C-alpha positions in Angstrom: 1.4 -27.1 -12.2 0.5 -26.5 -15.9 2.9 -24.0 -17.5 1.0 -21.6 -19.6 3.0 -19.0 -21.5 0.5 -17.7 -24.1 1.8 -14.4 -25.5 -0.4 -12.1 -27.6 1.1 -11.0 -30.9 3.7 -8.3 -30.5 4.0 -8.9 -26.7 6.9 -11.4 -26.6 10.1 -9.9 -25.4 12.3 -9.0 -28.3 15.6 -10.0 -26.7 19.1 -10.3 -28.0 19.5 -13.7 -26.3 17.0 -16.5 -25.6 14.9 -15.9 -22.5 13.0 -18.4 -20.5 9.4 -18.4 -21.7 8.2 -17.3 -18.3 10.2 -14.1 -18.7 9.5 -13.6 -22.3 5.7 -13.9 -21.6 5.6 -11.4 -18.7 4.0 -8.1 -19.5 1.6 -5.7 -17.8 -1.8 -5.6 -19.5 -4.7 -3.5 -18.4 -7.3 -5.4 -20.4 -8.5 -7.9 -17.8 -11.4 -10.4 -17.8 -14.0 -9.1 -15.4 -15.5 -12.6 -15.1 -12.2 -14.4 -14.1 -11.8 -15.6 -10.6 -8.8 -16.8 -8.6 -9.1 -20.0 -6.6 -7.6 -20.4 -3.2 -4.7 -22.5 -4.5 -3.8 -20.0 -7.2 -3.9 -17.1 -4.7 -1.8 -19.0 -2.1 0.8 -19.9 -4.7 1.3 -16.2 -5.6 2.2 -15.4 -2.0 4.3 -18.6 -1.5 6.3 -17.4 -4.5 6.7 -14.0 -2.8 7.6 -15.5 0.5 10.5 -17.3 -1.0 12.1 -14.3 -2.6 15.6 -13.4 -1.5 16.0 -10.6 1.0 18.9 -8.8 2.8 20.0 -11.0 5.7 16.8 -13.0 5.3 14.9 -10.2 7.0 11.9 -10.8 4.7 10.6 -7.2 4.8 7.7 -7.8 2.4 4.1 -7.7 3.7 0.9 -7.8 1.6 -2.7 -6.7 1.7 -4.9 -8.7 -0.7 -8.5 -9.2 -1.6 -10.4 -10.9 -4.4 -13.1 -9.1 -6.5 -16.4 -9.3 -4.7 -14.7 -9.1 -1.3 -14.7 -5.9 0.8 -10.9 -5.8 1.0 -10.8 -5.6 -2.9 -13.1 -2.6 -2.8 -11.0 -0.9 -0.1 -7.8 -1.4 -2.0 -9.5 -0.3 -5.2 -10.6 2.9 -3.4 -6.9 3.9 -2.9 -5.9 3.6 -6.6 -5.3 6.7 -8.7 -8.1 7.7 -11.1 -6.2 6.4 -14.1 -5.9 2.9 -12.5 -9.4 2.6 -11.0 -11.2 2.1 -14.3 -9.4 -0.9 -15.7 -8.3 -2.4 -12.4 -11.9 -2.9 -11.3 -11.9 -6.0 -13.6 -8.9 -7.6 -11.8 -9.6 -10.9 -10.1 -7.5 -9.7 -7.1 -5.9 -6.5 -5.9 -2.7 -6.5 -3.8 -0.7 -3.9 -2.0 3.0 -4.7 -1.2 4.5 -3.0 1.8 8.0 -2.8 3.1 9.1 -3.2 6.7 11.3 -0.3 7.3 12.4 -0.7 11.0 13.5 -3.6 13.0 12.1 -4.8 16.4 14.3 -2.2 18.2 13.0 0.6 16.0 16.3 0.9 14.0 16.2 1.4 10.2 15.9 -1.9 8.3 18.0 -1.6 5.2 16.8 -2.6 1.7 13.2 -3.0 2.6 11.9 -1.6 -0.7 14.4 -3.8 -2.6 13.0 -6.8 -0.7 9.4 -5.9 -1.7 10.5 -5.5 -5.3 12.0 -9.0 -5.3 9.0 -10.5 -3.7 6.6 -8.7 -6.0 8.5 -9.9 -9.1 8.3 -13.5 -7.7 4.5 -13.0 -7.3 4.2 -11.7 -10.8 6.2 -14.5 -12.4 4.3 -17.1 -10.5 1.1 -15.5 -11.9 2.4 -15.9 -15.4 3.3 -19.6 -14.6 -0.3 -20.1 -13.6 -1.6 -18.6 -16.9 -2.5 -15.3 -15.2 -1.4 -11.7 -15.8 -0.3 -9.0 -13.3 0.1 -5.3 -13.6 2.2 -3.5 -11.0 1.1 0.1 -10.1 2.8 3.1 -8.5 -0.5 5.0 -8.9 -2.2 4.6 -5.5 -2.6 6.7 -2.4 -0.1 5.5 0.2 -1.6 7.5 3.0 -5.1 6.2 2.2 -3.7 2.6 2.5 -2.2 3.4 5.9 -5.5 4.9 7.1 -7.8 2.3 5.5 -5.9 -0.7 6.9 -4.4 0.8 10.1 -0.8 0.1 8.8 1.5 0.5 11.8 4.6 2.7 11.9 7.6 1.0 10.5 5.8 -0.2 7.3 5.7 1.6 4.0 3.2 0.9 1.1 5.3 0.5 -2.0 3.3 -1.0 -4.9 -0.2 -2.1 -5.9 -0.7 -5.1 -8.1 -3.7 -6.2 -10.2 -3.9 -9.9 -10.9 -6.3 -11.6 -13.2 -6.7 -13.2 -16.6 -6.2 -11.4 -19.9 -9.4 -9.9 -21.3 -10.7 -8.0 -24.3 -9.9 -4.4 -25.1 -13.5 -3.8 -26.2 -14.9 -0.9 -24.4 -11.6 0.5 -23.2 -10.7 4.1 -23.9 -8.7 4.6 -27.1 -5.6 5.6 -25.3 -5.6 2.4 -23.3 -6.4 0.2 -26.3 -3.4 1.8 -28.1 -1.2 0.9 -25.1 -2.5 -2.6 -25.1 -1.7 -3.1 -28.8 1.7 -1.3 -28.8 4.7 -3.6 -29.1 6.8 -3.8 -25.9 10.2 -2.2 -26.0 13.3 -1.8 -23.9 16.5 0.2 -24.1 19.4 -1.6 -25.8 21.8 -3.5 -23.6 24.5 -1.1 -24.9 22.7 1.7 -23.0 22.5 -0.4 -19.8 25.5 -2.6 -19.2 29.0 -1.1 -19.2 32.6 -2.3 -18.8 36.1 -0.8 -18.3 34.5 2.7 -17.8 31.1 4.2 -17.6 29.4 4.4 -21.0 31.6 1.7 -22.7 29.1 -1.0 -23.6 29.9 -4.6 -22.6 27.6 -5.9 -25.4 
């Protein structure tokens, strides 16, 4: 596998300690190349990465719906996206919905299903970066529409939609989206996130 960690200006993680380039290069662009395609091997690798994510008791609660641009499944997933996501996500090479299994074979609640999907989705996204791709995770989609469109059975909950593709140009994007694409990435300081001794006392 060729490691490709190309990071546009201003998009590298500004970290207080060195990060692996795979992590430093991960971001969530909306400017996607509408001509880019995903090969079978690239697509399979994304879901192999997701499959090998850790999960509570190895219950492996993550399930996925996926389609490439030009396929009917892509259009069906695209139709469930919020209005704000539909415009830019149409240029994705593939659209994915991650779902969590919420009950076991006996119908009992299955703990940590959403957490398991989150871990699997992050594996998928980092594999995409390793393949020279980009991915944007979305909360803006209609979960009930996904259930109806794909006959999702009881015991499974749509959690996240993901657009995967290659970085494209911001030409033609609305001004507000172009500004978001150009804005530097930022995060809260570690002092606001990691405590010791007592709540609010920074470790770093």
